[in-house]
C-alpha positions as CSV (number, residue, x, y, z in Angstrom):
1,M,0.0,0.0,0.0
2,P,1.6,3.3,-1.0
3,V,2.3,5.9,1.5
4,Y,2.6,9.5,0.4
5,I,5.0,11.5,2.5
6,R,5.8,15.1,1.9
7,K,9.4,15.8,1.1
8,N,11.7,18.5,2.4
9,V,9.7,19.0,5.6
10,N,11.9,19.7,8.6
11,F,10.9,20.4,12.2
12,T,12.9,23.1,13.7
13,P,12.8,23.2,17.6
14,P,12.5,26.6,19.2
15,S,15.7,28.1,20.3
16,L,16.5,28.5,23.9
17,D,16.6,32.2,23.5
18,R,13.1,32.4,22.3
19,I,11.6,30.3,25.3
20,P,9.7,32.7,27.6
21,L,10.8,33.0,31.1
22,E,8.5,31.5,33.8
23,D,6.6,34.1,35.7
24,E,6.6,33.6,39.5
25,D,3.0,34.7,39.7
26,D,1.8,31.9,37.3
27,Y,1.5,29.3,40.2
28,I,-0.1,29.4,43.6
29,T,1.4,28.2,46.9
30,D,-2.1,27.5,48.5
31,P,-4.3,25.0,46.5
32,D,-7.4,26.1,48.4
33,Q,-7.3,29.4,46.4
34,L,-8.6,27.5,43.4
35,K,-11.9,27.1,45.2
36,D,-11.9,30.1,47.5
37,P,-10.0,33.2,46.3
38,L,-10.2,34.8,49.8
39,P,-6.9,35.3,51.5
40,Q,-6.1,34.1,55.0
41,P,-7.3,34.6,57.7
42,Y,-10.6,35.6,56.1
43,R,-10.9,32.3,54.3
44,M,-10.7,30.4,57.7
45,I,-13.3,32.7,59.2
46,D,-15.6,32.0,56.3
47,K,-15.2,28.3,56.7
48,V,-15.9,28.4,60.4
49,L,-19.0,30.5,59.9
50,G,-20.3,28.3,57.1
51,Q,-19.8,25.2,59.2
52,L,-21.6,26.8,62.1
53,V,-24.5,27.8,59.9
54,E,-24.8,24.2,58.6
55,D,-24.7,22.7,62.1
56,V,-27.3,25.1,63.3
57,W,-29.5,24.3,60.3
58,D,-29.2,20.6,60.9
59,I,-30.3,21.1,64.5
60,V,-33.3,23.2,63.4
61,E,-34.3,20.5,60.9
62,S,-34.0,17.7,63.4
63,R,-36.1,19.6,66.0
64,E,-38.7,20.4,63.4
65,N,-38.9,16.7,62.4
66,E,-39.2,15.6,66.0
67,R,-41.9,18.2,66.6
68,L,-43.8,16.9,63.5
69,E,-43.4,13.3,64.6
70,E,-44.6,14.1,68.2
71,G,-47.6,15.9,66.7
72,R,-48.6,12.8,64.7
73,K,-48.6,10.6,67.8
74,V,-51.9,9.7,69.4
75,R,-51.6,10.9,73.0
76,P,-53.4,9.0,75.8
77,P,-56.1,10.9,77.7
78,R,-55.0,12.9,80.7
79,H,-57.2,12.8,83.7
80,E,-56.9,15.2,86.6
81,N,-57.1,14.1,90.2
82,T,-60.7,14.8,91.4
83,K,-60.4,13.8,95.0
84,S,-57.6,12.8,97.3
85,L,-58.3,9.9,99.7
86,E,-56.1,10.7,102.6
87,Y,-57.0,7.6,104.6
88,L,-55.5,5.3,101.9
89,R,-51.9,6.0,102.5
90,K,-50.7,2.5,103.5
91,C,-52.1,0.5,100.6
92,G,-50.5,-2.6,99.2
93,C,-52.8,-3.7,96.4
94,M,-55.9,-2.6,94.6
95,T,-58.5,-4.1,92.1
96,D,-61.8,-3.2,90.6
97,S,-65.1,-5.0,90.7
98,G,-65.2,-5.8,87.0
99,D,-68.4,-3.8,86.4
100,G,-67.0,-0.4,87.3
101,L,-69.1,0.0,90.5
102,Y,-66.6,-0.6,93.3
103,M,-62.9,-0.6,94.1
104,F,-61.4,-3.0,96.6
105,I,-58.2,-1.8,98.3
106,G,-56.0,-3.9,100.5
107,H,-54.1,-2.0,103.2
108,S,-52.1,-2.7,106.3
109,K,-55.2,-3.6,108.4
110,G,-57.6,-5.3,106.0
111,I,-59.9,-4.4,103.1
112,I,-61.6,-1.2,102.2
113,V,-64.5,-1.0,99.7
114,I,-65.0,2.3,97.9
115,D,-67.8,3.4,95.6
116,A,-66.2,4.1,92.2
117,N,-68.7,7.0,91.4
118,T,-68.6,8.9,94.7
119,Q,-65.2,7.8,96.0
120,E,-66.8,7.2,99.4
121,K,-66.1,4.4,101.8
122,V,-68.8,1.7,101.7
123,T,-67.5,-0.8,104.2
124,L,-64.3,-2.3,105.5
125,W,-62.9,-5.5,107.0
126,E,-60.1,-5.1,109.6
127,E,-57.9,-7.5,111.4
128,D,-54.6,-7.0,113.3
129,R,-51.3,-7.8,111.6
130,V,-52.8,-8.3,108.1
131,D,-51.0,-6.4,105.4
132,L,-52.5,-7.5,102.1
133,Q,-50.2,-7.7,99.1
134,Y,-52.6,-9.3,96.5
135,I,-56.3,-9.0,95.9
136,R,-58.6,-9.9,93.0
137,A,-62.3,-9.6,92.5
138,H,-64.7,-11.9,90.6
139,I,-68.4,-11.5,89.9
140,I,-70.2,-14.7,91.0
141,A,-73.8,-13.3,90.9
142,P,-75.5,-9.9,90.3
143,N,-74.1,-7.5,93.0
144,V,-72.2,-10.4,94.6
145,Y,-68.4,-10.3,94.4
146,L,-65.8,-12.9,95.4
147,L,-62.5,-11.5,96.8
148,V,-59.3,-13.5,96.8
149,S,-56.4,-12.0,98.9
150,I,-52.9,-12.9,100.1
151,D,-51.1,-11.0,102.9
152,D,-47.4,-10.5,103.5
153,M,-47.2,-13.6,105.7
154,G,-48.5,-16.0,103.0
155,F,-52.0,-16.4,104.4
156,S,-54.9,-16.4,101.9
157,R,-58.6,-15.6,102.5
158,L,-61.8,-15.6,100.6
159,H,-64.3,-12.8,101.1
160,A,-67.7,-12.1,99.6
161,F,-69.0,-8.5,99.2
162,S,-72.8,-8.2,99.0
163,G,-75.3,-5.7,100.3
164,D,-72.6,-3.2,101.3
165,K,-71.1,-5.8,103.7
166,L,-68.0,-8.0,103.6
167,Y,-68.2,-11.6,104.7
168,L,-65.3,-13.9,105.5
169,L,-65.9,-17.1,103.6
170,K,-62.8,-19.2,104.1
171,H,-59.3,-19.0,105.5
172,L,-57.4,-21.2,103.2
173,N,-54.2,-22.0,105.3
174,E,-55.1,-21.2,108.8
175,H,-52.4,-22.6,111.1
176,Q,-53.4,-25.2,113.6
177,E,-51.4,-26.6,116.5
178,G,-49.5,-29.7,115.8
179,T,-49.4,-29.2,112.0
180,D,-46.7,-27.7,109.8
181,K,-47.1,-24.1,108.8
182,M,-48.0,-23.7,105.2
183,I,-47.8,-20.5,103.2
184,I,-49.5,-19.7,99.9
185,N,-47.5,-18.3,97.0
186,K,-50.3,-18.0,94.5
187,C,-54.1,-18.0,94.7
188,K,-56.1,-17.5,91.5
189,A,-59.7,-18.1,90.7
190,S,-61.4,-18.6,87.4
191,K,-63.2,-15.7,85.7
192,E,-66.6,-16.4,87.3
193,G,-65.4,-18.0,90.5
194,D,-66.2,-21.6,89.7
195,Y,-62.7,-23.0,90.5
196,L,-59.8,-21.9,92.6
197,G,-56.1,-22.8,92.2
198,V,-53.8,-22.5,95.3
199,V,-50.0,-23.0,95.3
200,F,-48.9,-24.2,98.7
201,E,-45.3,-24.2,100.1
202,N,-43.8,-25.9,103.1
203,P,-41.0,-23.6,104.3
204,E,-39.3,-26.4,106.3
205,S,-39.1,-29.1,103.6
206,R,-39.2,-26.6,100.7
207,D,-42.0,-28.7,99.0
208,I,-44.4,-27.0,96.7
209,W,-47.7,-28.3,95.2
210,L,-50.8,-27.1,93.5
211,E,-54.4,-27.7,94.7
212,I,-57.5,-27.2,92.5
213,H,-60.7,-26.6,94.5
214,K,-64.3,-26.4,93.3
215,L,-66.0,-23.4,94.9
216,P,-69.7,-23.7,96.0
217,R,-70.7,-20.5,94.2
218,E,-74.4,-21.1,94.1
219,S,-74.5,-22.2,97.7
220,W,-72.7,-19.1,98.8
221,V,-75.2,-16.9,96.9
222,T,-78.2,-18.5,98.6
223,E,-76.5,-18.3,102.0
224,L,-75.7,-14.6,101.5
225,D,-79.3,-13.9,100.5
226,N,-80.6,-15.6,103.7
227,I,-78.1,-13.6,105.8
228,K,-79.2,-10.4,104.2
229,A,-82.8,-11.2,104.8
230,K,-82.2,-11.8,108.5
231,L,-80.1,-8.7,108.9
232,Q,-82.8,-6.6,107.2
233,K,-85.5,-7.9,109.7
234,K,-83.2,-6.9,112.6
235,E,-82.5,-3.4,111.2
236,E,-86.1,-2.4,110.5
237,P,-87.2,-1.7,114.1
238,K,-83.8,0.0,114.8
239,Q,-84.3,2.2,111.8
240,E,-87.7,3.3,112.9
241,V,-86.5,4.3,116.4
242,K,-83.6,6.1,114.8
243,E,-85.8,8.2,112.6
244,V,-88.0,9.2,115.6
245,K,-85.0,10.3,117.6
246,E,-83.6,12.3,114.7
247,E,-87.0,14.1,114.3
248,E,-87.0,15.0,118.0
249,S,-83.4,16.2,118.0
250,T,-84.0,18.4,114.9
251,E,-86.9,20.1,116.6
252,T,-85.1,20.8,119.9
253,A,-81.4,21.1,119.1
254,E,-79.8,24.2,117.5
255,P,-77.6,23.7,114.5
256,V,-73.8,23.8,115.2
257,E,-71.3,24.6,112.4
258,G,-68.5,22.3,111.5
259,T,-69.9,19.2,113.1
260,D,-71.6,17.5,110.1
261,G,-68.5,15.8,108.8
262,E,-67.5,14.5,112.3
263,K,-71.0,13.1,112.8
264,S,-71.1,11.4,109.5
265,E,-67.7,9.8,110.0
266,S,-68.6,8.6,113.5
267,Q,-71.9,7.3,112.3
268,S,-70.2,5.4,109.4
269,Q,-67.7,3.9,111.9
270,I,-70.5,2.7,114.1
271,Q,-72.4,1.2,111.2
272,Q,-69.3,-0.6,110.0
273,S,-68.5,-2.0,113.5
274,Q,-72.1,-3.2,113.8
275,S,-72.0,-4.8,110.4
276,N,-68.8,-6.6,111.3
277,E,-70.3,-7.9,114.5
278,D,-73.4,-9.1,112.6
279,T,-71.4,-11.0,110.0
280,A,-68.9,-12.5,112.4
281,G,-69.5,-16.1,113.3
282,V,-71.4,-16.9,110.1
283,K,-70.4,-20.3,108.6
284,F,-70.5,-20.9,104.9
285,S,-70.2,-23.9,102.6
286,Q,-66.6,-25.2,102.2
287,P,-64.8,-25.7,98.9
288,S,-64.2,-29.2,97.7
289,L,-60.8,-30.5,96.6
290,V,-60.7,-31.6,92.9
291,F,-57.1,-32.8,92.7
292,K,-53.6,-32.1,94.0
293,L,-50.5,-31.8,91.8
294,K,-46.9,-32.2,92.9
295,Q,-43.9,-31.3,90.9
296,P,-43.1,-34.0,88.4
297,P,-39.8,-35.8,88.9
298,Q,-36.9,-35.2,86.6
299,V,-36.3,-37.7,83.8
300,S,-34.1,-40.4,85.0
301,G,-33.0,-43.9,83.9
302,N,-35.3,-47.0,83.9
303,L,-34.6,-49.0,87.0
304,S,-36.2,-52.2,85.8
305,S,-34.1,-55.4,86.0
306,S,-35.5,-57.2,83.0
307,V,-36.7,-56.4,79.5
308,Y,-40.2,-57.6,80.2
309,S,-40.7,-55.3,83.2
310,T,-39.2,-52.4,81.2
311,C,-41.6,-52.9,78.3
312,Q,-44.6,-53.0,80.7
313,K,-43.7,-49.6,82.1
314,V,-43.4,-48.0,78.7
315,D,-46.4,-46.3,77.3
316,S,-48.0,-47.4,74.0
317,G,-46.9,-44.2,72.3
318,E,-50.3,-43.3,70.9
319,V,-50.2,-39.8,72.5
320,I,-47.5,-37.4,73.5
321,G,-46.4,-37.8,77.1
322,T,-43.9,-36.3,79.5
323,G,-41.0,-38.7,78.7
324,Q,-40.9,-40.3,82.2
325,N,-41.5,-43.8,80.9
326,H,-38.8,-44.9,78.6
327,V,-36.5,-47.9,78.0
328,L,-33.2,-46.2,78.6
329,S,-31.4,-47.4,81.7
330,T,-29.3,-45.4,84.1
331,T,-26.1,-47.1,82.7
332,Q,-27.0,-46.1,79.2
333,I,-27.6,-42.5,80.1
334,E,-24.3,-42.3,82.0
335,L,-22.4,-43.9,79.1
336,R,-23.9,-41.5,76.6
337,K,-22.8,-38.6,78.8
338,E,-19.2,-40.0,79.1
339,V,-19.0,-40.4,75.3
340,F,-20.2,-36.9,74.7
341,D,-17.7,-35.5,77.2
342,H,-14.9,-37.5,75.6
343,L,-15.7,-36.3,72.0
344,H,-16.1,-32.6,73.0
345,E,-13.5,-32.4,75.7
346,N,-11.9,-29.3,74.2
347,L,-15.3,-27.4,74.2
348,L,-16.5,-28.3,77.7
349,E,-14.9,-25.3,79.2
350,Y,-17.1,-23.0,77.1
351,A,-20.3,-24.9,78.2
352,P,-22.6,-23.1,80.7
353,K,-22.0,-24.1,84.2
354,D,-24.7,-25.9,86.2
355,D,-26.5,-23.8,88.7
356,T,-25.8,-25.4,92.1
357,V,-28.3,-23.1,94.0
358,D,-31.4,-25.1,95.0
359,N,-34.1,-22.7,93.9
360,I,-37.7,-23.2,95.0
361,Q,-39.8,-24.4,92.1
362,D,-42.6,-22.3,90.8
363,V,-45.8,-23.4,89.0
364,N,-48.1,-21.4,86.7
365,F,-51.7,-22.4,85.7
366,H,-54.6,-21.1,83.7
367,F,-58.3,-22.2,83.8
368,L,-59.6,-22.9,80.3
369,N,-63.1,-23.2,78.9
370,A,-64.2,-25.9,76.5
371,G,-62.3,-26.3,73.2
372,K,-61.5,-28.8,70.6
373,M,-58.2,-30.2,71.8
374,I,-59.1,-32.3,74.9
375,P,-60.4,-35.9,74.2
376,L,-64.1,-36.3,73.9
377,G,-65.9,-36.8,77.2
378,L,-63.5,-34.7,79.3
379,E,-65.1,-31.3,78.4
380,N,-68.6,-29.9,78.5
381,P,-69.2,-27.8,75.4
382,A,-72.8,-27.1,76.4
383,N,-71.7,-24.4,78.9
384,L,-68.8,-22.4,77.4
385,T,-68.5,-20.1,80.5
386,I,-67.5,-22.8,83.0
387,P,-63.8,-24.0,82.9
388,T,-63.3,-27.6,82.0
389,T,-59.6,-27.9,82.0
390,V,-56.6,-26.4,83.7
391,A,-53.2,-25.8,81.9
392,V,-50.2,-26.2,84.2
393,W,-46.4,-25.7,83.6
394,W,-43.6,-25.8,86.1
395,K,-40.5,-23.7,86.2
396,D,-37.6,-24.9,83.9
397,S,-40.1,-27.3,82.2
398,T,-40.6,-27.8,78.5
399,H,-44.2,-29.2,78.8
400,V,-47.6,-27.7,79.3
401,M,-49.9,-30.3,80.8
402,H,-53.7,-30.1,80.6
403,Y,-55.9,-31.7,83.3
404,S,-59.6,-32.2,83.0
405,L,-61.7,-30.6,85.8
406,L,-64.7,-32.9,85.0
407,K,-62.9,-36.2,85.7
408,T,-63.7,-37.7,89.0
409,P,-60.6,-38.1,91.2
410,G,-59.0,-41.5,91.3
411,K,-55.8,-43.4,91.0
412,D,-54.7,-41.5,87.9
413,E,-55.8,-38.1,89.1
414,T,-52.3,-36.6,88.6
415,K,-51.9,-38.0,85.1
416,P,-52.3,-35.2,82.4
417,D,-55.0,-35.7,79.8
418,M,-52.9,-33.8,77.2
419,V,-49.3,-32.7,77.0
420,W,-47.8,-29.9,74.8
421,P,-44.1,-30.4,74.3
422,F,-41.8,-27.5,73.3
423,T,-38.2,-27.3,72.1
424,A,-37.0,-24.9,74.8
425,K,-37.8,-24.1,78.4
426,I,-41.1,-22.2,79.1
427,T,-40.7,-18.8,80.7
428,S,-44.2,-17.2,80.5
429,S,-47.7,-17.8,79.3
430,A,-51.0,-15.9,78.8
431,V,-54.6,-16.7,78.0
432,S,-57.2,-14.5,76.3
433,D,-60.4,-13.4,78.1
434,E,-62.5,-16.1,76.4
435,T,-59.6,-18.6,76.8
436,S,-59.8,-19.6,73.1
437,L,-56.2,-18.4,72.5
438,M,-53.1,-19.4,74.5
439,I,-49.6,-17.9,74.0
440,I,-46.4,-19.6,75.3
441,G,-43.1,-17.7,75.7
442,L,-39.8,-19.7,75.5
443,V,-36.3,-19.1,76.7
444,D,-34.9,-18.8,73.2
445,G,-37.0,-15.7,72.4
446,N,-39.8,-17.4,70.5
447,I,-43.5,-17.3,71.2
448,V,-46.1,-20.0,70.2
449,L,-49.8,-19.2,69.7
450,W,-52.4,-21.9,70.0
451,D,-56.1,-21.6,68.9
452,R,-57.9,-23.9,71.3
453,Y,-61.3,-23.2,69.7
454,L,-60.2,-24.4,66.3
455,G,-57.7,-26.9,67.6
456,I,-54.8,-25.5,65.5
457,Q,-51.5,-23.8,66.1
458,R,-51.5,-20.2,64.8
459,G,-47.8,-19.9,64.4
460,V,-44.3,-19.5,65.9
461,I,-42.8,-16.1,66.0
462,N,-39.2,-15.2,66.8
463,I,-39.2,-12.0,68.9
464,S,-35.6,-11.7,70.1
465,D,-32.4,-13.7,69.6
466,N,-30.6,-12.2,72.6
467,S,-33.1,-12.4,75.4
468,C,-35.9,-14.7,76.6
469,I,-39.6,-13.9,76.9
470,D,-40.5,-12.5,80.3
471,T,-44.1,-11.3,80.1
472,L,-47.0,-11.8,77.7
473,L,-50.2,-9.9,77.6
474,F,-53.3,-10.0,75.3
475,L,-54.5,-6.5,74.5
476,D,-58.1,-5.4,74.0
477,P,-58.7,-5.2,70.2
478,S,-60.9,-2.1,70.7
479,I,-57.8,0.0,71.5
480,C,-55.9,-1.3,68.4
481,P,-56.5,-0.4,64.8
482,Q,-58.6,-2.8,62.7
483,E,-57.4,-2.8,59.1
484,M,-59.0,-5.0,56.5
485,T,-56.5,-7.2,54.7
486,E,-57.0,-9.2,51.5
487,Y,-57.0,-12.9,52.5
488,P,-58.5,-15.0,49.7
489,P,-61.3,-15.8,49.3
490,Y,-62.5,-13.2,51.8
491,S,-61.1,-10.4,53.9
492,T,-60.3,-11.0,57.6
493,R,-59.5,-8.8,60.5
494,T,-56.7,-9.0,63.0
495,T,-58.0,-11.3,65.7
496,S,-55.5,-10.8,68.5
497,Y,-53.0,-8.2,69.7
498,L,-50.1,-9.3,71.9
499,L,-47.7,-7.3,74.0
500,V,-44.4,-9.0,74.6
501,L,-41.8,-8.0,77.2
502,C,-38.3,-9.5,77.0
503,R,-35.9,-10.1,79.9
504,N,-33.6,-7.3,78.6
505,G,-36.4,-4.7,78.8
506,A,-37.3,-4.6,75.1
507,M,-41.1,-4.4,74.4
508,Y,-42.8,-5.6,71.2
509,A,-46.3,-5.6,69.8
510,V,-47.4,-8.6,67.7
511,L,-50.6,-8.6,65.4
512,M,-52.0,-12.0,64.8
513,G,-54.7,-12.9,62.2
514,A,-56.7,-15.9,61.2
515,G,-54.0,-17.1,58.9
516,G,-51.0,-16.4,61.2
517,T,-48.9,-13.3,61.6
518,Q,-50.0,-10.3,59.6
519,A,-46.8,-8.2,60.2
520,E,-43.4,-8.4,61.8
521,P,-43.2,-7.7,65.5
522,I,-43.3,-4.0,66.2
523,C,-40.5,-2.8,68.5
524,L,-42.1,-0.3,71.0
525,S,-39.0,0.2,73.2
526,P,-35.6,-1.4,72.4
């Protein structure tokens, strides 16, 4: 390929004489002058002022955003103090009647009943050296309330409030001479007062057990009606004489200022003392024991000497049990432990140490209405308001055991009718108001929701990987938003709202629907 090159073309470099000299002003010693032509120190002052303005503007924007976010929040209602009850300074516990009519307050000398509308004292029950620390109220009939209380010494009592009077129904663990002193750690009744669960503890032997009692609710109501009728007959002639004396005193006596309050207080104290004297010595029907549960023993080896006796003790395996009856001997269990220690000898130092402190065991229980999970014949679906089963789980246990309340006591009275096993230790539990939903909190930070009415498991939710579940609570759906979600072939609402508190102080809200979880757990406080 031909290349055409011009001939006689020479490049002559410039001579050194013709190269212009470099001007000293052609370069800068400060590179910042390319962006900012201001000289020092004005350039530094400009930078400081600019950075100060930017920082102030960032603070203004953050405060404005915080103010807007605070304005979008729904603030709870704020109520002012209407009346100060000065005579309630040494109170240990408090509860409402359930219908909003009365308040029951436990103080250092007994129980005070206050009208919720007028904040006036209705009646009181007093006894020396009784400092109540726990009190709950249950409606067992119209205008009849059952009170369950525990004092600081571990003594529990059952009271009934009816007709503006308090009646002592039962002293659950009254100490008698020649018997061991028993204290009560927990005492909880069902929603309408049909059954009562009591956790007893022997301080000397450190034994703990649970007793379930059937309360004679209907008998108590009839006995209270008879007592009120007798008291009314006694008070009618006294009331007539009192009215006559008041008419005579108003005609003859002159009014005195500043004595109305003192008279009203003295009259109320006299009436209360008279009512206590009238109700003292009255005997009521006694609760009946349904069954008694002791702490289940730890899983140990089979002590049978032959294969035949071992197979006789093992269950058939048709239902899930507690794991007590198995074919593994003590030698096999010890051998498996030795093999494990030998294979992981280099990692044993990182394993958690066993707690050598002998802690007192604790038991938790819930009364449940009829559902679709207990075998047929052990529940009464005709009356959905009366509990038919009780769910029990012990501290550091992985099983929730269900016991039927309708089964007559016998040899197998402590054998559970149904067992729920879990993969980790149980730390907390809660039941909805209608007892159709039950939530279980585990030590690994998971919660398990069961629907007892449908007989299915709603789901398993991981709340936290760093802390165990400490407290569970079902919230009232009326205070939570109800958003319709598309769930083919129809739309469903959120059926339950859960408040979860972890051991590290974090709080979460969980929204559960008919098909499981509707959203991720909402962190309320990290």
